[in-house]
Each structure stands twice: as C-alpha cells, then as structure tokens.
Biopython code that builds the backbone (N, CA, C, O; Angstrom):
import numpy as np
from Bio.PDB.StructureBuilder import StructureBuilder

atoms = [
    (1, "MET", "N", (1.548, -5.991, -15.692)),
    (1, "MET", "CA", (1.997, -6.383, -14.621)),
    (1, "MET", "C", (1.641, -5.999, -13.173)),
    (1, "MET", "O", (1.555, -4.787, -12.977)),
    (2, "ILE", "N", (1.438, -6.742, -12.212)),
    (2, "ILE", "CA", (0.852, -6.236, -11.064)),
    (2, "ILE", "C", (2.273, -5.980, -10.193)),
    (2, "ILE", "O", (3.295, -6.628, -10.421)),
    (3, "ASN", "N", (2.195, -5.128, -9.349)),
    (3, "ASN", "CA", (3.253, -4.680, -8.486)),
    (3, "ASN", "C", (2.429, -4.729, -7.089)),
    (3, "ASN", "O", (1.252, -4.386, -6.972)),
    (4, "ILE", "N", (3.223, -5.196, -6.101)),
    (4, "ILE", "CA", (2.501, -5.213, -4.718)),
    (4, "ILE", "C", (3.688, -4.603, -3.884)),
    (4, "ILE", "O", (4.830, -5.063, -3.881)),
    (5, "HIS", "N", (3.235, -3.441, -3.139)),
    (5, "HIS", "CA", (4.228, -2.801, -2.092)),
    (5, "HIS", "C", (3.782, -3.164, -0.750)),
    (5, "HIS", "O", (2.567, -3.221, -0.564)),
    (6, "GLY", "N", (4.588, -3.422, 0.228)),
    (6, "GLY", "CA", (4.246, -3.592, 1.512)),
    (6, "GLY", "C", (5.438, -4.312, 2.326)),
    (6, "GLY", "O", (6.546, -4.142, 1.819)),
    (7, "LEU", "N", (5.403, -4.986, 3.348)),
    (7, "LEU", "CA", (6.236, -5.696, 4.252)),
    (7, "LEU", "C", (6.116, -6.966, 4.061)),
    (7, "LEU", "O", (5.003, -7.477, 3.933)),
    (8, "LYS", "N", (7.278, -7.690, 4.011)),
    (8, "LYS", "CA", (7.206, -9.141, 3.916)),
    (8, "LYS", "C", (6.751, -9.777, 4.998)),
    (8, "LYS", "O", (6.324, -10.930, 4.925)),
    (9, "ASN", "N", (6.796, -9.068, 6.155)),
    (9, "ASN", "CA", (6.239, -9.840, 7.525)),
    (9, "ASN", "C", (4.676, -9.418, 7.764)),
    (9, "ASN", "O", (4.108, -9.735, 8.810)),
    (10, "CYS", "N", (4.128, -8.808, 6.906)),
    (10, "CYS", "CA", (2.734, -8.118, 6.952)),
    (10, "CYS", "C", (2.020, -9.242, 6.798)),
    (10, "CYS", "O", (2.289, -9.995, 5.862)),
    (11, "ASP", "N", (0.962, -9.543, 7.719)),
    (11, "ASP", "CA", (-0.037, -10.816, 7.421)),
    (11, "ASP", "C", (-0.713, -10.474, 6.085)),
    (11, "ASP", "O", (-0.870, -11.370, 5.256)),
    (12, "SER", "N", (-1.104, -9.272, 5.848)),
    (12, "SER", "CA", (-2.050, -9.066, 4.521)),
    (12, "SER", "C", (-1.097, -9.206, 3.344)),
    (12, "SER", "O", (-1.431, -9.774, 2.304)),
    (13, "CYS", "N", (0.015, -8.706, 3.531)),
    (13, "CYS", "CA", (0.998, -8.946, 2.242)),
    (13, "CYS", "C", (1.104, -10.542, 1.802)),
    (13, "CYS", "O", (0.917, -11.038, 0.691)),
    (14, "ARG", "N", (1.474, -11.184, 3.072)),
    (14, "ARG", "CA", (1.669, -12.670, 2.863)),
    (14, "ARG", "C", (0.334, -13.379, 2.317)),
    (14, "ARG", "O", (0.462, -14.308, 1.519)),
    (15, "LYS", "N", (-0.812, -13.009, 2.684)),
    (15, "LYS", "CA", (-1.860, -13.621, 2.371)),
    (15, "LYS", "C", (-2.179, -13.294, 0.846)),
    (15, "LYS", "O", (-2.638, -14.142, 0.082)),
    (16, "THR", "N", (-1.891, -11.982, 0.475)),
    (16, "THR", "CA", (-1.933, -11.542, -0.869)),
    (16, "THR", "C", (-1.101, -12.502, -1.956)),
    (16, "THR", "O", (-1.500, -13.077, -2.968)),
    (17, "CYS", "N", (0.051, -12.447, -1.411)),
    (17, "CYS", "CA", (1.036, -13.062, -2.321)),
    (17, "CYS", "C", (0.654, -14.594, -2.211)),
    (17, "CYS", "O", (0.754, -15.211, -3.272)),
    (18, "LYS", "N", (0.309, -15.182, -1.306)),
    (18, "LYS", "CA", (-0.026, -16.603, -1.371)),
    (18, "LYS", "C", (-1.335, -16.754, -2.211)),
    (18, "LYS", "O", (-1.392, -17.760, -2.918)),
    (19, "TRP", "N", (-2.290, -15.975, -2.228)),
    (19, "TRP", "CA", (-3.209, -15.929, -3.176)),
    (19, "TRP", "C", (-3.006, -15.930, -4.552)),
    (19, "TRP", "O", (-3.446, -16.820, -5.280)),
    (20, "LEU", "N", (-2.167, -14.686, -5.063)),
    (20, "LEU", "CA", (-1.560, -14.647, -6.351)),
    (20, "LEU", "C", (-0.950, -15.877, -6.759)),
    (20, "LEU", "O", (-1.248, -16.412, -7.826)),
    (21, "ASP", "N", (-0.065, -16.376, -5.915)),
    (21, "ASP", "CA", (0.732, -17.633, -6.288)),
    (21, "ASP", "C", (-0.235, -19.062, -6.575)),
    (21, "ASP", "O", (-0.036, -19.889, -7.465)),
    (22, "ILE", "N", (-1.142, -19.075, -5.724)),
    (22, "ILE", "CA", (-2.321, -19.980, -5.798)),
    (22, "ILE", "C", (-2.939, -19.976, -7.170)),
    (22, "ILE", "O", (-3.085, -20.948, -7.910)),
    (23, "ASN", "N", (-3.277, -18.721, -7.388)),
    (23, "ASN", "CA", (-4.108, -18.390, -8.780)),
    (23, "ASN", "C", (-3.141, -18.321, -10.001)),
    (23, "ASN", "O", (-3.582, -18.060, -11.120)),
    (24, "LYS", "N", (-2.015, -18.522, -9.809)),
    (24, "LYS", "CA", (-0.867, -18.445, -10.852)),
    (24, "LYS", "C", (-0.955, -16.972, -11.585)),
    (24, "LYS", "O", (-1.034, -16.857, -12.808)),
    (25, "ILE", "N", (-0.932, -15.892, -10.696)),
    (25, "ILE", "CA", (-1.066, -14.651, -11.369)),
    (25, "ILE", "C", (0.309, -13.810, -11.069)),
    (25, "ILE", "O", (0.593, -13.388, -9.947)),
    (26, "GLU", "N", (0.976, -13.660, -12.026)),
    (26, "GLU", "CA", (2.354, -12.764, -12.040)),
    (26, "GLU", "C", (2.284, -11.656, -11.459)),
    (26, "GLU", "O", (1.509, -10.784, -11.852)),
    (27, "TYR", "N", (3.237, -11.467, -10.223)),
    (27, "TYR", "CA", (3.228, -10.197, -9.742)),
    (27, "TYR", "C", (4.708, -9.910, -9.262)),
    (27, "TYR", "O", (5.544, -10.813, -9.264)),
    (28, "GLU", "N", (5.001, -8.641, -8.858)),
    (28, "GLU", "CA", (6.463, -8.463, -8.297)),
    (28, "GLU", "C", (6.144, -7.841, -6.821)),
    (28, "GLU", "O", (5.299, -6.971, -6.609)),
    (29, "PHE", "N", (6.881, -8.378, -5.962)),
    (29, "PHE", "CA", (6.435, -7.680, -4.564)),
    (29, "PHE", "C", (7.790, -6.941, -4.135)),
    (29, "PHE", "O", (8.893, -7.462, -4.301)),
    (30, "PHE", "N", (7.588, -5.596, -3.530)),
    (30, "PHE", "CA", (8.409, -4.709, -3.308)),
    (30, "PHE", "C", (8.357, -4.570, -1.747)),
    (30, "PHE", "O", (7.277, -4.206, -1.281)),
    (31, "ASP", "N", (9.294, -4.791, -0.963)),
    (31, "ASP", "CA", (9.307, -4.812, 0.382)),
    (31, "ASP", "C", (9.704, -3.046, 0.791)),
    (31, "ASP", "O", (10.636, -2.403, 0.307)),
    (32, "PHE", "N", (8.830, -2.621, 1.669)),
    (32, "PHE", "CA", (9.389, -1.173, 1.979)),
    (32, "PHE", "C", (10.476, -1.055, 2.732)),
    (32, "PHE", "O", (10.936, 0.065, 2.952)),
    (33, "LYS", "N", (11.051, -2.172, 3.241)),
    (33, "LYS", "CA", (12.356, -1.957, 3.970)),
    (33, "LYS", "C", (13.606, -2.014, 2.804)),
    (33, "LYS", "O", (14.671, -1.409, 2.922)),
    (34, "LYS", "N", (13.290, -2.737, 1.847)),
    (34, "LYS", "CA", (14.288, -2.905, 0.790)),
    (34, "LYS", "C", (14.171, -1.698, -0.216)),
    (34, "LYS", "O", (15.134, -0.982, -0.494)),
    (35, "TYR", "N", (13.070, -1.555, -0.671)),
    (35, "TYR", "CA", (12.724, -0.577, -1.869)),
    (35, "TYR", "C", (11.539, 0.497, -1.253)),
    (35, "TYR", "O", (10.333, 0.442, -1.494)),
    (36, "PRO", "N", (12.238, 1.476, -0.398)),
    (36, "PRO", "CA", (11.163, 2.314, 0.143)),
    (36, "PRO", "C", (10.474, 3.160, -0.766)),
    (36, "PRO", "O", (11.055, 3.528, -1.787)),
    (37, "PRO", "N", (9.216, 3.544, -0.508)),
    (37, "PRO", "CA", (8.332, 4.162, -1.796)),
    (37, "PRO", "C", (8.996, 5.649, -1.941)),
    (37, "PRO", "O", (9.447, 6.284, -0.988)),
    (38, "THR", "N", (8.981, 6.091, -3.287)),
    (38, "THR", "CA", (9.684, 7.327, -3.362)),
    (38, "THR", "C", (8.137, 8.468, -3.377)),
    (38, "THR", "O", (6.947, 8.152, -3.370)),
    (39, "SER", "N", (8.745, 9.732, -3.399)),
    (39, "SER", "CA", (7.843, 10.688, -3.014)),
    (39, "SER", "C", (6.729, 10.730, -4.318)),
    (39, "SER", "O", (5.539, 11.035, -4.247)),
    (40, "SER", "N", (7.356, 10.401, -5.296)),
    (40, "SER", "CA", (6.159, 10.341, -6.685)),
    (40, "SER", "C", (5.371, 9.316, -6.670)),
    (40, "SER", "O", (4.249, 9.393, -7.171)),
    (41, "MET", "N", (5.875, 8.078, -6.036)),
    (41, "MET", "CA", (4.985, 6.956, -5.963)),
    (41, "MET", "C", (3.972, 7.283, -4.894)),
    (41, "MET", "O", (2.819, 6.955, -5.176)),
    (42, "ILE", "N", (4.183, 7.915, -3.618)),
    (42, "ILE", "CA", (3.423, 8.189, -2.696)),
    (42, "ILE", "C", (2.273, 9.269, -2.964)),
    (42, "ILE", "O", (1.169, 9.245, -2.421)),
    (43, "SER", "N", (2.712, 10.220, -3.890)),
    (43, "SER", "CA", (1.976, 11.193, -4.269)),
    (43, "SER", "C", (0.775, 10.591, -5.311)),
    (43, "SER", "O", (-0.373, 11.032, -5.364)),
    (44, "ASP", "N", (1.286, 9.547, -6.072)),
    (44, "ASP", "CA", (0.299, 8.866, -7.033)),
    (44, "ASP", "C", (-0.629, 8.095, -6.186)),
    (44, "ASP", "O", (-1.849, 8.174, -6.330)),
    (45, "TRP", "N", (-0.067, 7.359, -5.316)),
    (45, "TRP", "CA", (-1.114, 6.536, -4.528)),
    (45, "TRP", "C", (-2.153, 7.481, -3.675)),
    (45, "TRP", "O", (-3.307, 7.152, -3.398)),
    (46, "ILE", "N", (-1.493, 8.774, -3.294)),
    (46, "ILE", "CA", (-2.772, 9.575, -2.420)),
    (46, "ILE", "C", (-3.507, 10.220, -3.526)),
    (46, "ILE", "O", (-4.671, 10.480, -3.221)),
    (47, "GLU", "N", (-3.186, 10.527, -4.630)),
    (47, "GLU", "CA", (-4.088, 11.142, -5.850)),
    (47, "GLU", "C", (-4.899, 10.266, -6.094)),
    (47, "GLU", "O", (-6.068, 10.646, -6.155)),
    (48, "THR", "N", (-4.670, 9.056, -6.284)),
    (48, "THR", "CA", (-5.663, 7.867, -6.848)),
    (48, "THR", "C", (-6.614, 7.428, -5.645)),
    (48, "THR", "O", (-7.807, 7.239, -5.884)),
    (49, "HIS", "N", (-6.156, 7.278, -4.477)),
    (49, "HIS", "CA", (-6.863, 6.863, -3.377)),
    (49, "HIS", "C", (-7.461, 7.635, -2.247)),
    (49, "HIS", "O", (-8.394, 7.237, -1.550)),
    (50, "THR", "N", (-6.715, 9.002, -2.107)),
    (50, "THR", "CA", (-6.921, 9.667, -1.188)),
    (50, "THR", "C", (-6.115, 9.215, 0.131)),
    (50, "THR", "O", (-5.935, 8.042, 0.459)),
    (51, "LEU", "N", (-5.650, 10.381, 0.850)),
    (51, "LEU", "CA", (-4.811, 10.082, 2.046)),
    (51, "LEU", "C", (-5.500, 9.156, 3.130)),
    (51, "LEU", "O", (-4.832, 8.408, 3.844)),
    (52, "GLU", "N", (-6.974, 9.260, 3.213)),
    (52, "GLU", "CA", (-7.600, 8.589, 4.262)),
    (52, "GLU", "C", (-7.569, 7.157, 4.014)),
    (52, "GLU", "O", (-7.488, 6.373, 4.960)),
    (53, "LYS", "N", (-7.643, 6.670, 2.532)),
    (53, "LYS", "CA", (-7.512, 5.163, 2.309)),
    (53, "LYS", "C", (-5.976, 4.763, 2.493)),
    (53, "LYS", "O", (-5.692, 3.581, 2.690)),
    (54, "ILE", "N", (-5.084, 5.646, 2.435)),
    (54, "ILE", "CA", (-3.698, 5.235, 2.401)),
    (54, "ILE", "C", (-3.189, 4.938, 3.902)),
    (54, "ILE", "O", (-2.530, 3.941, 4.197)),
    (55, "ILE", "N", (-3.535, 5.813, 4.694)),
    (55, "ILE", "CA", (-2.967, 5.785, 6.197)),
    (55, "ILE", "C", (-3.975, 4.844, 6.936)),
    (55, "ILE", "O", (-5.200, 4.944, 6.865)),
    (56, "ASN", "N", (-3.263, 3.898, 7.668)),
    (56, "ASN", "CA", (-3.961, 3.003, 8.547)),
    (56, "ASN", "C", (-3.703, 3.495, 10.014)),
    (56, "ASN", "O", (-2.716, 3.248, 10.706)),
    (57, "LYS", "N", (-4.831, 4.264, 10.345)),
    (57, "LYS", "CA", (-4.939, 4.725, 11.668)),
    (57, "LYS", "C", (-5.202, 3.873, 12.793)),
    (57, "LYS", "O", (-5.511, 4.373, 13.875)),
    (58, "ARG", "N", (-5.099, 2.506, 12.623)),
    (58, "ARG", "CA", (-5.392, 1.589, 13.596)),
    (58, "ARG", "C", (-4.155, 0.738, 13.791)),
    (58, "ARG", "O", (-4.153, -0.351, 14.367)),
    (59, "SER", "N", (-2.955, 1.422, 13.181)),
    (59, "SER", "CA", (-1.564, 0.668, 13.348)),
    (59, "SER", "C", (-0.928, 1.058, 14.535)),
    (59, "SER", "O", (-1.206, 2.159, 15.010)),
    (60, "THR", "N", (-0.173, 0.375, 15.047)),
    (60, "THR", "CA", (0.932, 0.732, 16.116)),
    (60, "THR", "C", (1.746, 1.881, 15.707)),
    (60, "THR", "O", (2.011, 2.756, 16.531)),
    (61, "THR", "N", (2.205, 1.952, 14.374)),
    (61, "THR", "CA", (3.003, 2.848, 13.791)),
    (61, "THR", "C", (2.140, 4.317, 13.906)),
    (61, "THR", "O", (2.746, 5.357, 14.164)),
    (62, "TRP", "N", (0.925, 4.299, 13.726)),
    (62, "TRP", "CA", (0.081, 5.519, 13.733)),
    (62, "TRP", "C", (0.002, 5.979, 15.435)),
    (62, "TRP", "O", (0.276, 7.087, 15.896)),
    (63, "ARG", "N", (-0.409, 4.893, 16.102)),
    (63, "ARG", "CA", (-0.330, 5.320, 17.666)),
    (63, "ARG", "C", (0.791, 5.873, 18.271)),
    (63, "ARG", "O", (0.772, 6.640, 19.234)),
    (64, "ASN", "N", (1.823, 5.440, 17.646)),
    (64, "ASN", "CA", (3.016, 5.706, 18.291)),
    (64, "ASN", "C", (3.738, 7.203, 17.559)),
    (64, "ASN", "O", (4.770, 7.701, 18.009)),
    (65, "LEU", "N", (3.170, 7.631, 16.672)),
    (65, "LEU", "CA", (3.483, 8.889, 15.935)),
    (65, "LEU", "C", (3.230, 9.889, 16.765)),
    (65, "LEU", "O", (2.262, 10.033, 17.511)),
    (66, "ASP", "N", (4.324, 10.701, 16.566)),
    (66, "ASP", "CA", (4.225, 12.051, 17.488)),
    (66, "ASP", "C", (2.971, 12.866, 17.274)),
    (66, "ASP", "O", (2.586, 12.885, 16.105)),
    (67, "GLN", "N", (2.295, 13.501, 18.093)),
    (67, "GLN", "CA", (0.948, 14.232, 17.829)),
    (67, "GLN", "C", (1.274, 15.504, 16.910)),
    (67, "GLN", "O", (0.431, 15.949, 16.131)),
    (68, "LYS", "N", (2.532, 16.049, 17.049)),
    (68, "LYS", "CA", (2.731, 17.022, 15.862)),
    (68, "LYS", "C", (2.926, 16.647, 14.683)),
    (68, "LYS", "O", (2.642, 17.435, 13.780)),
    (69, "LEU", "N", (3.407, 15.483, 14.400)),
    (69, "LEU", "CA", (3.289, 14.733, 12.905)),
    (69, "LEU", "C", (1.914, 14.456, 12.680)),
    (69, "LEU", "O", (1.448, 14.787, 11.590)),
    (70, "LYS", "N", (1.234, 13.943, 13.464)),
    (70, "LYS", "CA", (-0.260, 13.614, 13.007)),
    (70, "LYS", "C", (-0.957, 14.930, 12.668)),
    (70, "LYS", "O", (-1.781, 14.919, 11.753)),
    (71, "ASN", "N", (-0.694, 16.084, 13.338)),
    (71, "ASN", "CA", (-1.462, 17.263, 13.031)),
    (71, "ASN", "C", (-1.078, 17.825, 11.731)),
    (71, "ASN", "O", (-1.836, 18.559, 11.097)),
    (72, "GLN", "N", (0.074, 17.492, 11.334)),
    (72, "GLN", "CA", (0.920, 17.977, 10.109)),
    (72, "GLN", "C", (0.554, 17.070, 8.693)),
    (72, "GLN", "O", (0.780, 17.356, 7.518)),
    (73, "LEU", "N", (-0.052, 15.954, 9.245)),
    (73, "LEU", "CA", (-0.482, 14.861, 8.011)),
    (73, "LEU", "C", (-1.024, 15.608, 6.836)),
    (73, "LEU", "O", (-0.484, 15.366, 5.757)),
    (74, "ASP", "N", (-1.888, 16.373, 6.860)),
    (74, "ASP", "CA", (-2.489, 16.953, 5.724)),
    (74, "ASP", "C", (-1.372, 17.722, 4.887)),
    (74, "ASP", "O", (-1.397, 17.539, 3.670)),
    (75, "THR", "N", (-0.472, 18.497, 5.373)),
    (75, "THR", "CA", (0.327, 19.381, 4.780)),
    (75, "THR", "C", (1.648, 18.561, 4.311)),
    (75, "THR", "O", (2.306, 18.888, 3.323)),
    (76, "LYS", "N", (1.943, 17.491, 5.118)),
    (76, "LYS", "CA", (3.362, 16.977, 5.014)),
    (76, "LYS", "C", (3.399, 15.624, 5.016)),
    (76, "LYS", "O", (4.322, 15.001, 5.540)),
    (77, "ALA", "N", (2.209, 14.967, 4.318)),
    (77, "ALA", "CA", (2.024, 13.665, 4.192)),
    (77, "ALA", "C", (3.164, 12.767, 3.749)),
    (77, "ALA", "O", (3.652, 11.838, 4.392)),
    (78, "ILE", "N", (3.538, 13.240, 2.428)),
    (78, "ILE", "CA", (4.710, 12.441, 1.689)),
    (78, "ILE", "C", (5.783, 12.412, 2.584)),
    (78, "ILE", "O", (6.178, 11.279, 2.859)),
    (79, "ASN", "N", (6.412, 13.428, 3.157)),
    (79, "ASN", "CA", (7.494, 13.245, 3.895)),
    (79, "ASN", "C", (7.437, 12.352, 5.143)),
    (79, "ASN", "O", (8.326, 11.629, 5.593)),
    (80, "ILE", "N", (6.319, 12.542, 5.553)),
    (80, "ILE", "CA", (5.889, 11.611, 6.986)),
    (80, "ILE", "C", (5.969, 10.159, 6.552)),
    (80, "ILE", "O", (6.579, 9.334, 7.231)),
    (81, "ILE", "N", (5.332, 9.838, 5.381)),
    (81, "ILE", "CA", (5.024, 8.396, 4.807)),
    (81, "ILE", "C", (6.493, 8.019, 4.558)),
    (81, "ILE", "O", (6.918, 6.965, 5.031)),
    (82, "ILE", "N", (7.250, 8.788, 3.873)),
    (82, "ILE", "CA", (8.622, 8.356, 3.522)),
    (82, "ILE", "C", (9.508, 7.900, 4.686)),
    (82, "ILE", "O", (10.188, 6.878, 4.594)),
    (83, "ASN", "N", (9.491, 8.700, 5.825)),
    (83, "ASN", "CA", (10.096, 8.373, 7.134)),
    (83, "ASN", "C", (9.366, 7.101, 7.802)),
    (83, "ASN", "O", (9.970, 6.350, 8.567)),
    (84, "SER", "N", (8.365, 6.969, 7.539)),
    (84, "SER", "CA", (7.319, 5.905, 8.290)),
    (84, "SER", "C", (6.550, 5.160, 7.434)),
    (84, "SER", "O", (5.336, 5.138, 7.634)),
    (85, "PRO", "N", (7.085, 4.459, 6.392)),
    (85, "PRO", "CA", (6.106, 3.836, 5.367)),
    (85, "PRO", "C", (5.052, 2.745, 5.842)),
    (85, "PRO", "O", (4.072, 2.402, 5.181)),
    (86, "SER", "N", (5.410, 2.248, 7.109)),
    (86, "SER", "CA", (4.694, 1.300, 7.611)),
    (86, "SER", "C", (3.354, 1.937, 8.161)),
    (86, "SER", "O", (2.507, 1.216, 8.689)),
    (87, "LEU", "N", (3.164, 3.414, 8.015)),
    (87, "LEU", "CA", (1.820, 4.036, 8.240)),
    (87, "LEU", "C", (0.769, 3.594, 7.198)),
    (87, "LEU", "O", (-0.446, 3.713, 7.356)),
    (88, "MET", "N", (1.378, 3.071, 6.115)),
    (88, "MET", "CA", (0.432, 2.886, 4.990)),
    (88, "MET", "C", (-0.448, 1.467, 5.113)),
    (88, "MET", "O", (0.023, 0.426, 5.570)),
    (89, "LYS", "N", (-1.392, 1.575, 4.772)),
    (89, "LYS", "CA", (-2.342, 0.124, 4.560)),
    (89, "LYS", "C", (-1.680, -0.602, 3.666)),
    (89, "LYS", "O", (-1.080, -0.082, 2.726)),
    (90, "ARG", "N", (-1.729, -1.935, 3.886)),
    (90, "ARG", "CA", (-0.986, -2.847, 2.948)),
    (90, "ARG", "C", (-1.843, -3.951, 2.618)),
    (90, "ARG", "O", (-2.742, -4.377, 3.344)),
    (91, "PRO", "N", (-1.463, -4.478, 1.275)),
    (91, "PRO", "CA", (-0.448, -3.910, 0.550)),
    (91, "PRO", "C", (-0.929, -2.880, -0.404)),
    (91, "PRO", "O", (-2.143, -2.735, -0.547)),
    (92, "VAL", "N", (-0.186, -2.239, -0.991)),
    (92, "VAL", "CA", (-0.434, -1.018, -1.924)),
    (92, "VAL", "C", (-0.216, -1.877, -3.390)),
    (92, "VAL", "O", (0.801, -2.509, -3.674)),
    (93, "TRP", "N", (-1.416, -1.738, -4.235)),
    (93, "TRP", "CA", (-1.314, -2.123, -5.420)),
    (93, "TRP", "C", (-0.919, -1.248, -6.599)),
    (93, "TRP", "O", (-1.170, -0.044, -6.630)),
    (94, "GLU", "N", (-0.227, -1.971, -7.665)),
    (94, "GLU", "CA", (-0.221, -1.054, -8.753)),
    (94, "GLU", "C", (-0.448, -1.930, -9.944)),
    (94, "GLU", "O", (-0.256, -3.143, -9.865)),
    (95, "LEU", "N", (-0.869, -1.327, -11.093)),
    (95, "LEU", "CA", (-0.991, -1.982, -12.318)),
    (95, "LEU", "C", (-0.072, -1.345, -13.328)),
    (95, "LEU", "O", (-0.091, -0.115, -13.381)),
    (96, "ASN", "N", (0.632, -1.926, -14.040)),
    (96, "ASN", "CA", (1.743, -1.310, -15.148)),
    (96, "ASN", "C", (2.436, -0.175, -14.402)),
    (96, "ASN", "O", (2.522, 0.902, -14.991)),
    (97, "SER", "N", (2.995, -0.304, -13.043)),
    (97, "SER", "CA", (3.758, 0.679, -12.204)),
    (97, "SER", "C", (2.856, 1.939, -11.991)),
    (97, "SER", "O", (3.368, 3.016, -11.684)),
    (98, "LYS", "N", (1.406, 1.782, -12.168)),
    (98, "LYS", "CA", (0.683, 2.899, -11.557)),
    (98, "LYS", "C", (-0.364, 2.583, -10.642)),
    (98, "LYS", "O", (-0.890, 1.474, -10.733)),
    (99, "SER", "N", (-0.693, 3.284, -9.891)),
    (99, "SER", "CA", (-1.875, 3.015, -8.929)),
    (99, "SER", "C", (-3.212, 2.971, -9.798)),
    (99, "SER", "O", (-3.349, 3.677, -10.797)),
    (100, "HIS", "N", (-4.266, 2.016, -9.303)),
    (100, "HIS", "CA", (-5.595, 1.874, -9.815)),
    (100, "HIS", "C", (-6.650, 2.111, -8.916)),
    (100, "HIS", "O", (-6.769, 1.549, -7.828)),
    (101, "LYS", "N", (-7.510, 3.055, -9.445)),
    (101, "LYS", "CA", (-8.673, 3.312, -8.624)),
    (101, "LYS", "C", (-9.398, 2.255, -7.907)),
    (101, "LYS", "O", (-9.868, 2.391, -6.777)),
    (102, "SER", "N", (-9.478, 0.949, -8.792)),
    (102, "SER", "CA", (-10.258, -0.217, -8.193)),
    (102, "SER", "C", (-9.555, -0.910, -7.100)),
    (102, "SER", "O", (-10.156, -1.699, -6.371)),
    (103, "LEU", "N", (-8.177, -0.617, -6.944)),
    (103, "LEU", "CA", (-7.368, -1.512, -6.135)),
    (103, "LEU", "C", (-6.838, -0.474, -5.095)),
    (103, "LEU", "O", (-5.798, 0.176, -5.197)),
    (104, "ASN", "N", (-7.774, -0.435, -4.043)),
    (104, "ASN", "CA", (-7.309, 0.433, -2.842)),
    (104, "ASN", "C", (-6.201, -0.303, -1.983)),
    (104, "ASN", "O", (-6.108, -1.530, -2.030)),
    (105, "PRO", "N", (-5.457, 0.381, -1.287)),
    (105, "PRO", "CA", (-4.804, -0.627, -0.282)),
    (105, "PRO", "C", (-5.497, -1.487, 0.481)),
    (105, "PRO", "O", (-6.560, -1.209, 1.036)),
    (106, "GLY", "N", (-4.846, -2.696, 0.542)),
    (106, "GLY", "CA", (-5.502, -3.933, 1.515)),
    (106, "GLY", "C", (-5.811, -5.186, 0.539)),
    (106, "GLY", "O", (-5.438, -5.203, -0.634)),
    (107, "PHE", "N", (-6.419, -6.064, 1.056)),
    (107, "PHE", "CA", (-6.666, -7.305, 0.223)),
    (107, "PHE", "C", (-8.053, -7.854, 0.740)),
    (107, "PHE", "O", (-8.184, -8.200, 1.914)),
    (108, "ASP", "N", (-8.979, -7.917, -0.082)),
    (108, "ASP", "CA", (-10.264, -8.741, 0.167)),
    (108, "ASP", "C", (-10.871, -9.105, -0.968)),
    (108, "ASP", "O", (-10.194, -9.024, -1.993)),
    (109, "LEU", "N", (-12.018, -9.502, -1.052)),
    (109, "LEU", "CA", (-12.847, -10.363, -1.906)),
    (109, "LEU", "C", (-12.790, -9.361, -3.176)),
    (109, "LEU", "O", (-12.366, -9.742, -4.267)),
    (110, "GLU", "N", (-13.240, -8.086, -2.945)),
    (110, "GLU", "CA", (-13.159, -7.120, -4.165)),
    (110, "GLU", "C", (-11.842, -7.040, -4.990)),
    (110, "GLU", "O", (-11.821, -6.979, -6.219)),
    (111, "HIS", "N", (-10.806, -7.044, -4.231)),
    (111, "HIS", "CA", (-9.535, -7.312, -4.815)),
    (111, "HIS", "C", (-9.423, -8.628, -5.694)),
    (111, "HIS", "O", (-9.068, -8.642, -6.873)),
    (112, "GLN", "N", (-9.757, -9.658, -4.986)),
    (112, "GLN", "CA", (-9.512, -11.036, -5.832)),
    (112, "GLN", "C", (-10.358, -10.871, -6.944)),
    (112, "GLN", "O", (-9.792, -11.016, -8.028)),
    (113, "ASN", "N", (-11.692, -10.578, -6.976)),
    (113, "ASN", "CA", (-12.627, -10.374, -8.177)),
    (113, "ASN", "C", (-11.960, -9.524, -9.288)),
    (113, "ASN", "O", (-11.935, -9.857, -10.473)),
    (114, "PHE", "N", (-11.483, -8.516, -8.835)),
    (114, "PHE", "CA", (-10.804, -7.411, -9.865)),
    (114, "PHE", "C", (-9.658, -8.035, -10.633)),
    (114, "PHE", "O", (-9.544, -7.891, -11.851)),
    (115, "ILE", "N", (-8.815, -8.730, -9.895)),
    (115, "ILE", "CA", (-7.707, -9.455, -10.233)),
    (115, "ILE", "C", (-7.816, -10.640, -11.154)),
    (115, "ILE", "O", (-7.042, -10.878, -12.080)),
    (116, "LYS", "N", (-8.897, -11.382, -10.788)),
    (116, "LYS", "CA", (-9.418, -12.392, -11.727)),
    (116, "LYS", "C", (-9.802, -12.115, -13.090)),
    (116, "LYS", "O", (-9.425, -12.819, -14.026)),
    (117, "GLU", "N", (-10.661, -10.946, -13.241)),
    (117, "GLU", "CA", (-11.048, -10.404, -14.329)),
    (117, "GLU", "C", (-9.806, -9.926, -15.278)),
    (117, "GLU", "O", (-9.843, -9.942, -16.509)),
    (118, "LEU", "N", (-8.831, -9.548, -14.575)),
    (118, "LEU", "CA", (-7.651, -9.038, -15.429)),
    (118, "LEU", "C", (-7.037, -10.337, -16.020)),
    (118, "LEU", "O", (-6.702, -10.279, -17.203)),
    (119, "ALA", "N", (-6.847, -11.500, -15.348)),
    (119, "ALA", "CA", (-6.197, -12.563, -15.570)),
    (119, "ALA", "C", (-6.838, -13.279, -16.930)),
    (119, "ALA", "O", (-6.369, -14.337, -17.350)),
]
sb = StructureBuilder()
sb.init_structure("model")
sb.init_model(0)
sb.init_chain("A")
sb.init_seg("    ")
for serial, (resi, resn, name, xyz) in enumerate(atoms, 1):
    if name == "N":
        sb.init_residue(resn, " ", resi, " ")
    sb.init_atom(name, np.array(xyz, "f"), 0.0, 1.0, " ", f" {name:<3s}", serial, name[0])
structure = sb.get_structure()
C-alpha cells in the first residue's frame, strides 16, 4: 500500500493524488494538519533519504524559520520538523508504512515510472 504524506492544499500533493487516481493506483493520503508526522516517522524518512532531501530550503516556512533553529537543524531536526512539518518537501512517500530509497520526497517522472512498475 502506498501512503502519501503532505498538505491537502499543496500543489505537488494534489498533482500526485490526481495522477494516482487517473492511473487507478490505490493510496492513502495523510494531511500533516490532521495527521502530524511522529518522531519515528521523521527519523525513518531522514535515515532513508537524508535531511538535505527532506527539508525544502526554498519554502516560505524555511525562509521564516528563526536563524537559531536553522543553525540547530543538524542536531534537533526531528523536533523542528514536528513543530513545522511544512518544512519538508512534499509529498513524502511510504510503501507498506515505510519510506523507500527510490521514492524521495516530491513528485516527478521518476516517481511515476517507479510506481507504475509496482502496479
């Protein structure tokens, strides 16, 4: 089963869900606002993808983040993300409730090809 984590108003998340629907691929969507990520989920995502691939440093949330928190990101990433999950690139993918190395956060042609191979 594919799990998608993100924000329902996020363009990338909407595009992803639309593509999955059109291709009749089953998935479950978890909105960060209703289902905030847990520390173990974030830890798994960071371990699988690295912090650099998880954090969206081009986002408004990142630009508005206090410099002190930015400086602490390497040591306190999980707590910072729990308090501001919109810092993460979206969507975050899981297969069978675990992150997968081939599905970095985001949505592009590589994601589409990988998911089509699974179906």
